C-alpha atoms as one frame of an Amber mdcrd trajectory, in Angstrom:
protein
 135.026 -64.594  50.887 131.874 -64.505  48.852 129.047 -61.998  49.336 126.528
 -64.580  50.537 128.907 -65.739  53.312 129.582 -62.146  54.422 125.878 -61.299
  54.399 125.134 -64.391  56.472 127.793 -63.377  59.019 126.386 -59.841  59.094
 122.796 -61.013  59.652 123.740 -63.570  62.299 125.911 -61.014  64.114 123.236
 -58.321  63.837 120.709 -60.718  65.355 123.133 -61.561  68.157 123.713 -57.887
  68.940 120.001 -57.130  68.770 119.259 -59.877  71.263 121.861 -58.618  73.695
 124.929 -60.767  73.137 127.115 -57.662  72.934 125.797 -56.454  76.242 124.594
 -58.166  79.309 123.584 -57.335  82.851 126.984 -58.755  83.829 128.872 -55.935
  82.020 131.014 -54.772  84.919 133.784 -52.299  84.137 137.032 -52.376  86.123
 137.867 -50.079  89.004 139.272 -46.829  87.655 140.467 -43.526  89.127 137.643
 -41.165  90.142 138.240 -38.883  87.124 137.467 -41.771  84.747 134.149 -42.724
  86.310 130.997 -41.805  84.409 128.146 -40.061  86.243 126.488 -42.221  88.920
 123.187 -42.261  86.993 124.818 -44.137  84.096 125.461 -47.863  83.809 127.618
 -49.920  81.478 125.648 -51.732  78.799 128.264 -52.765  76.211 131.808 -54.048
  76.571 133.816 -53.953  73.322 137.289 -55.388  72.872 139.274 -53.328  70.363
 142.212 -54.519  68.300 143.804 -52.283  65.722 146.233 -49.425  65.286 146.822
 -45.884  66.441 147.903 -43.859  63.405 150.647 -41.231  63.733 152.290 -38.939
  61.206 155.707 -37.282  61.384 155.021 -33.543  61.095 156.546 -30.201  62.030
 155.648 -28.894  65.463 153.022 -26.138  65.544 154.788 -22.802  65.831 158.211
 -24.325  65.134 158.433 -25.602  61.547 162.069 -26.689  61.926 161.233 -29.146
  64.750 159.339 -32.384  64.153 157.241 -34.787  66.223 154.928 -37.764  65.804
 151.382 -36.404  65.706 148.370 -38.590  66.469 145.950 -38.738  63.529 143.327
 -41.417  64.210 142.525 -44.830  65.642 141.504 -47.729  63.429 140.214 -50.830
  65.191 137.767 -53.704  65.010 135.373 -54.120  67.951 134.276 -57.556  69.138
 132.515 -58.985  72.168 134.179 -61.440  74.579 133.184 -64.369  72.338 134.925
 -62.724  69.376 131.712 -61.788  67.574 131.952 -58.505  65.621 130.304 -55.477
  67.196 131.623 -52.781  64.880 134.602 -50.515  64.330 136.401 -47.542  65.850
 137.872 -44.704  63.798 138.590 -40.936  63.648 136.231 -38.640  65.454 136.715
 -40.473  67.752 133.808 -42.552  66.482 132.458 -46.015  67.210 130.170 -47.584
  64.620 128.081 -50.664  65.314 127.404 -53.254  62.630 123.772 -52.077  62.819
 124.868 -48.643  61.540 124.471 -46.683  64.769 127.385 -44.325  65.476 128.556
 -42.522  68.590 131.108 -39.701  68.502 132.955 -38.881  71.700 134.910 -36.037
  73.257 137.700 -36.678  75.781 136.644 -35.542  79.260 139.426 -37.105  81.366
 142.584 -39.179  80.945 144.806 -41.272  83.184 148.154 -42.857  82.239 146.854
 -46.258  83.386 149.037 -48.970  84.896 151.063 -49.698  81.712 153.360 -46.795
  80.850 154.116 -48.396  77.470 150.440 -48.115  76.463 148.124 -45.314  75.442
 146.268 -43.693  78.350 142.920 -44.689  79.769 140.108 -42.259  78.927 136.628
 -41.136  79.838 134.722 -39.602  76.943 131.388 -37.814  76.859 129.135 -38.153
  73.853 129.072 -35.330  71.300 126.545 -37.023  69.036 124.837 -40.270  68.092
 123.401 -41.381  64.777 120.879 -44.145  64.149 118.680 -46.109  66.506 120.812
 -49.211  67.058 123.269 -50.442  69.674 125.128 -47.156  70.320 122.111 -44.813
  70.100 121.643 -44.418  73.871 125.327 -44.011  74.743 126.115 -41.148  77.158
 129.740 -41.930  78.134 132.575 -44.192  76.970 135.588 -45.516  78.876 138.815
 -46.746  77.290 140.699 -49.038  79.690 142.991 -52.086  79.727 145.149 -50.587
  76.978 148.244 -52.181  75.446 150.582 -50.562  72.923 149.536 -47.696  70.677
 151.995 -45.067  71.910 153.794 -42.843  69.430 156.665 -44.480  67.518 160.101
 -44.656  69.114 161.805 -44.037  65.776 163.047 -40.533  65.068 160.750 -37.983
  63.469 162.710 -35.393  61.488 162.770 -33.447  58.224 164.113 -36.612  56.554
 160.954 -38.611  57.265 158.409 -35.762  57.476 155.027 -36.942  56.259 155.749
 -40.592  57.116 152.799 -42.443  58.618 153.201 -45.052  61.360 150.471 -47.537
  62.304 151.148 -48.683  65.873 149.265 -51.802  67.073 147.087 -51.454  70.175
 144.337 -53.140  72.103 141.830 -51.679  74.536 138.528 -52.401  76.170 135.763
 -49.868  75.670 132.768 -49.635  77.984 129.683 -47.840  76.745 127.355 -46.264
  79.323 123.704 -45.179  79.095 121.251 -43.607  81.518 120.265 -46.147  84.187
């Protein structure tokens, strides 16, 4: 793709996000266990569909260097709205970065295995920090729900493959909450 095309996509998408296409008054998160509910004074303002990988590395267990396990390292995912328009990306931190440059970093507050035991758990995260004044600037809480895949690899982790990195596909829906 050429630079002009990418810049056009960026500007069109930025305008769409700025005018509210990534969020709407109809952003209604699913029912979740009580532990995964944000404070009552917060409301969902962005729904982001994530598609990417959960990255694991085969490493020795802490305190037992002769035993090995798959250790979670980081997520790596693209974020889009329901129409498939880019919102941003998700990566280590855990961090979510909007195409407008705003970033929110979260901290896991609660987890639930969710209905699909072959998927990563559902989460509620509180915000550690935000950067910028764009889409994610007012975020107070984040939910990860509707997960598929992403669990640690089924293949053996041993001294023979120590250091190996596995990128396991996953999808999830993230809801971003702000003060009502």
